[in-house]
N, C-alpha and C positions, 0 to 999 in steps of 0.2 A: 082268680088265685092271689092270695095274699101271701108274701114272704117277710119273715122275720118281724110280724106284725107288733109283738110285744117290745120291741125296743124303741119305737117311735117317740115316745113320750119323754125318754130319757135325753135325746138329744136337745131337745129345748133347754131342760134343766141344766145341763151341762154347761150351755152356751150363755145363760142369762142370769144365773143365779150367783150374784157376787158375794152375797152370804147366801146361804151357807156356802154362796158361791159365787156364785154365778159367774159364772157368769161369764149365772148369765153368764172377747176371748178365744179369738180365732187367728191361726196362722198357716200358711203353707208349709207344709213339710211331708215328705216320704213316710211310708210306713214305718213305725217303730217297735214292731213286736221283737222280741227276744233280747239281742244285744245291738239293735240297729241303732245307728247315728242319724240324727235329724239333719236333713240338707235342704235349703231351702227351695221353693218352687216358685217360680215366676207367675204373677197374676196372668188368667188368659181368659177370654171370653168363650162362651159354649160355642161348640162348632154348629154352622147351621144345619148340618146334615148329621143327623143322630149317629150314623155309621163312623163317620169321621171323627166323632168324640171318642171313639174307642181307641183312637191312634194316639190321643193327647193324654194318656193315663200314664202316669210316671211308673217305671217297673220297680217292684218291689225286691230290694235285696234280702229282705229277711221275710219272705210271704206270711202272713197271718191268714187267720180263718176268713175275714172279709176280703182278703185278696183271693182267695181260693174262690169265693162267691162270685167276685168281679169276674173271674177268669172264665168262670163255668157258664154264668150268663152272657159275658160277650161272646163266647162262642157258640151258644145257642142263637142269639139274635142274628148272628152272621148267617148260620145255617137256615133259621125260620125268621127271617125280618118281618113277616105278617100275624106274628104271635103277638099281642098287645101283653099277655100277662108276662112273658119273658121280658119285655122291656120294662114292665114295672118292678120285676124282680132284680134287673139290673140296676134301675134307680136305687132301689132301696139298699143294693151292696154299696153304691156311691154314698149313700147318706151314712151308712155305717162307717165307712173309712172316713168320711167327714168328721164323724163323731171320735173315731180314735185318734185322729191326727190333727184335729182343728184345721185340715186343709180346705178353705173355702172355694177352692177352683171346684171341688165336687159338687157343691151346688150347681152351678152351671152345667154339668155334666149330667146331673141328676134331672134337672129341670128338662133338658132337651129331650132326654130317653121318656120321662114321664107324660111329656106333651106328644111323643111319637105314639105311645100307646093309647093317647086319646084320639089321636088322629085314626088310628084302626078301630077304636071302639069307644065312642062319643061319651058313652054310659059307664065307662069303667070307674067304678067307685075308687078303686085302689090307686089309680092314677092321680084322682082328684085328692086323694089322701096325700100321696106324694109330694103334689105341689103345694098343698098346705104344709106339709113339714119342711120343704123348701124355703117358703115364705116365712116360716117361724125362725128357721136357723138364721135368715138374714135380717130378721127384727122386723119385717113387714107383716105386723098382726092383723091388721085390717084385711089383707089380702089372704092371711093364713085362715082367718074366721070365714072368708067368703067360700074358699075352697072346701072347707069343712062342712060347711052348711050345703054346698051342693052335693057332697057325698052322702049327707042325711036324706037328701030328697030321692037318692036311687035306694039307700038302705037305712031307714031309720033307725035301726039298732046297730049301728057301726060304731063300737066303743071307740075305736081311735079318733073318729071325727069328734067325739065327745071331748076325748082328752086333749085334743089341739084346740078346741073350742076354750077349755078350761086354761089352757096356757094364755091364749089371747087375752081372755078377760083378766088374768092375775097380773099381766104386763100392763093392761091398760088400767089397773087398780080397782077392777071392778071384782073384790074378792068374794061377794055374795053369789054372783054369777058363777065364777070359778068353783066356789065350793059344789053348787048344783050341778055342774057340767062333769066334774070329777066324782062325784057320788053316783052319776048314773054311769060313767065307765066303770067304776067299781062293781056296781051292780050287775053290768053285763058281764063283765069279764075280771075278776081279781086274779092279778098276775103282777110281775116285776114293774110294768110300767103304770098302772093304775095306784098300786101299793106306795112306789116312790112319789107320785105324783100328790096322793094324798096327804104324805108325809111332809111334803114341801109346804103344803098350806096350812098343815097343823102348825108348822114351825112358824110361819109367818104370823099366825095369829097367836104365838107365844105358848103353845102346848108342846113343850119339848118333850114331855114323857110320852105323849101318845105319839108324836111325831117319828121318836127313835125306834119305838115298838113297831110303827107300821113301816119304817125304811127296814128294820130287822126283817120283817115277812117278806120284804122285797128282795132282800140278799137270800133269804131261805128259799122263794119260790124260783129262783134262777133265771137264766135265761140262754138264749143261744150264743151269746159272746160272752166270754169270760170279764172282758172290759166294761161291760155294763154293770156286772155285779160288783166289780171292783169300785167303780163310780159311787154305787150305794153304800158301801163300806166308807167311801171317803165323806159321804153325807152324814152319816151316823157318826161319825168321828167329829165333824164339825158342829153337830148338834151338842155333843158332849164338851166340845171346846168352848160353846158358847156359854155353858154354865160353868166354866172353870175346872171341868172334870178332865184334866190333862193327860192323867194317869190312863183311864179307860180309852181315853181317844188314842193314845199311842198304840195301845195294845189292838184295839180294832185295825189300826192302820198297818200294823207289822203282820198281823194275819193275813190281809189283804196283800202285802207285797209277798209274802210266801209264794201266791198263786199268781201275782201278776208283778213280779220285780221292777218293771220299767213303765207302771201305770203312771203317767204324770199328776192325774188327781191325787193319788196316794202320796206320791212324793212330795207334791206342794203342800198338801196338807200336814205331812209330817214335818215338814219344813216351819210351819205356821206353829206346830205344837211345841218343837223343840226352841224355838224362839221365846215362847212363853214360858218354857223351863229355864231360859237364859243359858241355854247351851247353844251358844250362837256359832261355834264353829260346826256343829252337827247341823244346824238349822241352814247355814250356808251350803253345805254339802248336799241337802237333800233338795233345796231350791236348783242348785245347780245341775243337778241330775234332770230335775223337773222340766227345766228350760231347755236343756239339751234335746229333750224329747220333743217337747212343744213350748215355745216361747209365749205363755199366755202373758197378757198385759199384767194382771194382777201379780203373777208370779215374778216376772220381770223386775216390777216396781219392790216387791217385798225383798228380793235379793240386792236390789239397789239399797233400800233402807238399811238393811243388815251390813253391807259393806260400809256405809257412812256412819253407822252405830260402833262400828269396830276399827274406824279411822282410816280406812281404805277408799279415800276420796274419789281418786282416780277411778278405781273400779265400779264405785258407784254411779258416776257419771256415763260411763261405759253403758251400763244398764238402761239408765234414763234415756239415753239417746236413742235406744231401740224402740221406745214406746212410738214414737213418731213415724219410725218406719212401719210399724205394725199397724198403725192407723191408716196411713196411706194405702196398705194391702187391704184393709177393710173395704175400704173406698172404691179400689180398682175391681173389687169382686161383687160390688152391689150389696154389701153389708152395712145395714144402719146400726145406729147405736153408739154413741159417743160419751155415754157415761162414765166410763173408766178412764177415758182421756181427760175428762172434765175433773173427775176426783183426783186424778195424778197432778193436774195443774195445781189445784187448789191447794193440795196437801203440800206440795213443794214451792209455794207463791211464785209459780210460773205462768205467763201469759193468762193473767187473771181475769181481764174482759172477755179474752176467748173463751176461758173456762165457764164464765157464766152464760155466754152466749150459747155454748154447746149444752149446758145444763138446761138453759129454758125451753132450747128447741127440742130437747129429748122429752121434757115433762110435758109438752103439748099432747103427746100422744101416748105415753107411758107413765100415767099418774099412778104409779106403785111406790111402795115404800122407799126401796132404794133410792130411785130417780129422785123423791122428794128429798132424802137426806142428802144426796148430793147437790141438789139445787140450793137447800138451806146453807150448805157449808159453802157453796160458791157466793150466795148472797153475803154471809158473814165476811168472807175474805175480800170482797168488793165493798166492805163498808155498809151494806143495806143490813142494818140489824133488825128494823122491823119486818122486813120482807124475811129474813132469816128466821125470826121468831115464828111466823105465821105459818112457813113451810115446814119447819122441824116438827110442829104439831101434826102436820099431815104424816109424817114419816113416822111418828110414835102411835097412830090411831090405832093399829092393830095389836100394839103390844109385843110387836117382834123383839125376840130377846137378843138385840143386838146393841153390844155395849158402846159400841161407835157412835150409835144414834144418839146415846144418852152423854157421851162425852161432846159431841158436837152440842148437843141442846146446853150444856153446861157453860161451855166458853161462850155461846152465843148470848146467854142470859148475864154472863159475868160481864161482858162488854156492854150489857143493856143496863148495867148497874143495878141488877136485881141479885142481889147476893144469896139469898135463901134460896130463890129456886135454882141458880147456878150451883151452890152446894149440894143441894138434894139430888139434882141430876148426875152430878160427880159421883157422889157416894152410891148412888144406884148401879152405875156402871161399874165401879170398883167392886161392888158387892154382887153383881151379876157375874163378871169375869175379871177378876183382879189384874190378870196381865193378858188384856184384850189385844194389846198391840205394843211393840218392843218401845216405841218412842213415846204414844199418847198415853200409855198408862202412868208414865212417870209425869208427863204432863198434868193429868188428872189430878194426880197427889199434891203436885206443887202448886196448883191452881187453887186446890182445896185450902191449903195451908195460908195462901196468900189471902183468900177472902176472910181468914180470921173466923172466930168462934160465935160470932153475934147473931148467926141465924137460928141458934138453938138446935138445928137438926142433928141428930146423932146417925152414926153409921148403921146402927141398929136398925132405927125407925127407917131408915133409907131402904136396907135389904128387905124389909116386910112391906113395901108398897105391894099393891095389887099389879099382877101380871109379871114380876119380878122375881129371880129366884137366886137364893144366896149360894155362892161358890162352893164346889164341892171339889174334893181331890186335889187340893191346893197343898 
């Protein structure tokens, strides 16, 4: 028996998409539905005995639907510990909770109960899918792929397995394979999971129109948890944001917050939009609310940057100090993935050799466009311009509409002395999304001016380059 099957693909996208996400961003916190306040939870190893795992689950002060499911299936396995499907359902409820709270301690709990299900039924495909799901959440994509393939040997038409294979392929930079697997998933079962996955891949390939359309279908199809639909709304808003369409992005987010007022994806994305609108007071408030719910690395950094921009240096440093603490919690709970930390170091000129080491290590197994962009930026900050030029080309090979990628290319080529290429890239960044970052958009404009007019490239020409879109809603 499969429980809550349509949500599994969303956890992966929630954790790894640094654009329009991602990102891909995990911390230990208690449930946050309603007016709950986040309270840190210590890292912990999964209990050897799955029954003991049940005693380590933190109590919910404001129970959500996922808490109700955890209680239901915890009680069930206590009564019937030999029922494999009940263990799978319990694991699924743990993973949904991990999705809602970014509490990575639930990965260990879920792994333990999925393995218990496999002990009882060695060919339980749902347990295999669960383990693939856990591995994907930890950024162990090779293991996730292996478990998904094992599930397919039991059931060749398991749509969730194809989705997880698509996840692994996308993270490892094999986009052709990712499209094939997600298309198979869509063919087998068009629902919130397959629609959202397809939308993400379309975004990565630069097709924002179809991406937003398909993500809207995900919203309309609905799911068993309101949080999952809220995440899809945040992704639509991020797609709009990538094209500079701030007004429709804000409208989408406010509609989502009506149903889920404490959803950290919606809150953080609205903070991003308000920053683009230069309403820094509102942006700070939305980011603060998001961080109070779940302190995701990118949100913490964005909040720190806004404090710095508005002259609150001490407050900015307090936020930046959280990043290393979050990173340690990742490691304590077996979560791989140092991309956001490397990006933070490079952006703020801190620990630059370490930033490069982390980015290079990440890129060995995750040759996706976001990892390539981060590595290129780290090469640039460490003075390795030729390596940066080579790697930024990898980041841009899919025509992903990320103005930040183009900004990085512009600064890299400016450093290399190629003013024409640098100006074109910076014009493209500003044409794609004129206020893509509260600090870097200004830097892009200043750099264009400093490069002079000698290249002969106009902003109109830059905005009409293949794969790019002019800003709308500005």
